[in-house]
C-alpha positions in Angstrom: 2.0 -15.7 -4.7 5.2 -14.3 -6.2 6.6 -11.1 -4.7 6.4 -8.1 -7.1 8.2 -4.9 -6.2 6.3 -1.7 -7.2 7.7 -0.4 -10.4 8.4 3.1 -8.8 10.6 1.5 -6.1 12.3 -0.7 -8.7 13.0 2.1 -11.1 14.4 4.4 -8.4 16.8 2.0 -6.7 19.3 -0.8 -7.0 18.8 -4.2 -5.6 21.2 -5.1 -2.8 19.9 -8.4 -1.4 16.9 -10.2 0.1 16.8 -10.7 3.8 14.4 -13.0 5.7 11.5 -10.6 5.3 12.5 -7.6 3.2 14.0 -6.8 -0.2 16.8 -4.3 0.5 17.6 -1.7 -2.1 19.8 1.4 -2.4 17.9 4.5 -3.5 19.5 6.0 -6.6 20.3 9.4 -5.1 23.8 9.9 -3.6 22.6 13.0 -1.7 21.9 10.7 1.2 22.8 7.1 1.8 19.3 5.8 1.6 17.9 2.2 1.8 14.4 0.9 1.0 13.2 -2.1 3.0 10.2 -3.8 1.3 8.6 -6.7 3.0 8.2 -9.5 0.5 4.5 -10.0 1.2 1.6 -9.4 -1.1 -1.0 -6.7 -0.6 0.5 -5.2 2.5 0.1 -1.4 2.9 0.7 -0.8 6.6 3.0 -2.3 9.2 -0.1 -3.5 11.2 -1.2 -5.5 8.1 1.9 -7.8 8.7 1.5 -10.9 10.8 3.0 -10.4 14.3 6.2 -12.4 13.7 6.7 -10.3 10.5 6.3 -7.1 12.4 9.1 -8.2 14.8 11.3 -9.2 11.9 10.7 -5.9 10.2 11.9 -4.0 13.3 15.0 -6.3 13.4 15.8 -5.6 9.7 15.2 -1.9 10.1 17.7 -1.9 13.0 20.3 -3.8 11.0 19.9 -1.4 8.0 20.3 1.6 10.3 23.3 0.1 12.1 25.0 -0.5 8.7 24.4 3.1 7.6 25.6 4.4 10.9 28.8 2.3 10.8 29.6 3.1 7.2 28.7 6.7 6.9 29.0 8.1 10.5 25.9 10.3 10.1 24.5 12.8 12.6 21.2 11.0 12.6 19.4 8.0 11.0 15.9 8.7 9.8 13.3 6.0 9.4 9.9 6.4 7.7 7.1 4.4 6.3 4.9 6.9 4.5 3.2 5.2 1.5 1.4 8.3 0.2 2.9 8.0 -3.3 3.7 4.3 -3.4 1.1 2.2 -1.4 3.2 -1.0 -1.2 4.6 -1.1 2.3 8.2 0.1 2.2 10.4 1.6 4.9 12.9 4.3 4.2 16.1 4.2 6.3 18.6 6.9 5.5 21.6 8.8 6.9 21.3 12.5 7.7 24.1 15.0 8.1 24.2 18.5 9.6 25.5 19.8 6.3 23.0 18.0 4.0 20.7 20.1 1.9 17.6 19.6 4.0 19.1 19.6 7.6 17.3 19.9 10.0 14.1 19.7 8.1 12.6 16.4 6.8 14.1 15.5 3.4 10.7 15.7 1.8 10.3 19.3 2.8 13.1 20.5 0.5 12.7 20.1 -3.2 15.9 19.3 -5.0 16.9 17.2 -8.0 18.2 13.7 -7.2 21.8 13.1 -7.9 22.2 9.6 -9.5 25.1 7.4 -8.8 27.6 6.7 -11.6 28.0 3.1 -12.5 31.3 3.0 -10.6 29.8 4.7 -7.5 26.8 2.4 -7.6 28.9 -0.7 -7.7 31.2 0.6 -4.9 28.2 1.5 -2.6 26.5 -1.9 -3.3 29.7 -3.8 -2.5 30.3 -1.8 0.8 26.7 -2.3 1.9 26.7 -6.1 1.1 30.0 -6.5 2.9 28.8 -4.6 5.9 25.5 -6.6 6.1 27.5 -9.8 5.9 29.7 -8.7 8.8 26.7 -7.5 10.9 25.1 -11.0 10.4 28.3 -12.5 11.9 28.5 -9.8 14.6 31.7 -8.4 13.2 30.7 -4.7 13.7 34.2 -3.4 14.3 35.4 -4.0 10.7 32.2 -2.7 9.1 33.8 0.6 8.1 33.6 2.9 5.0 
């Protein structure tokens, strides 16, 4: 079967790249540096629905996404969540939190606020930075993965 990304995820994010298991996207809200990781498997709603090797790969990819956000943005905390209440397709949110962000220290979903979309220039810049950082992390060049 061909992988199909849920339209709500597709419409709210920008494609960055496909990894071994997941499609990686940047959420279109510059309030928080925020990635979606979506396993490219059909009819998967929960992490336990993945085959055991895919579960391990998902953890590896979540860690790489978190490491990239940490290196690029120097957040106070990285949050990771797999909720699925609104979008049942398994997807993992990995995003950077800061003590001065609009929701700190509450969960981001507890504070209602309008999303702030990236401009085209900002989007292209963020996508480029993330792609370059992922490339460097794959080659273990963590030192140069800076904002």
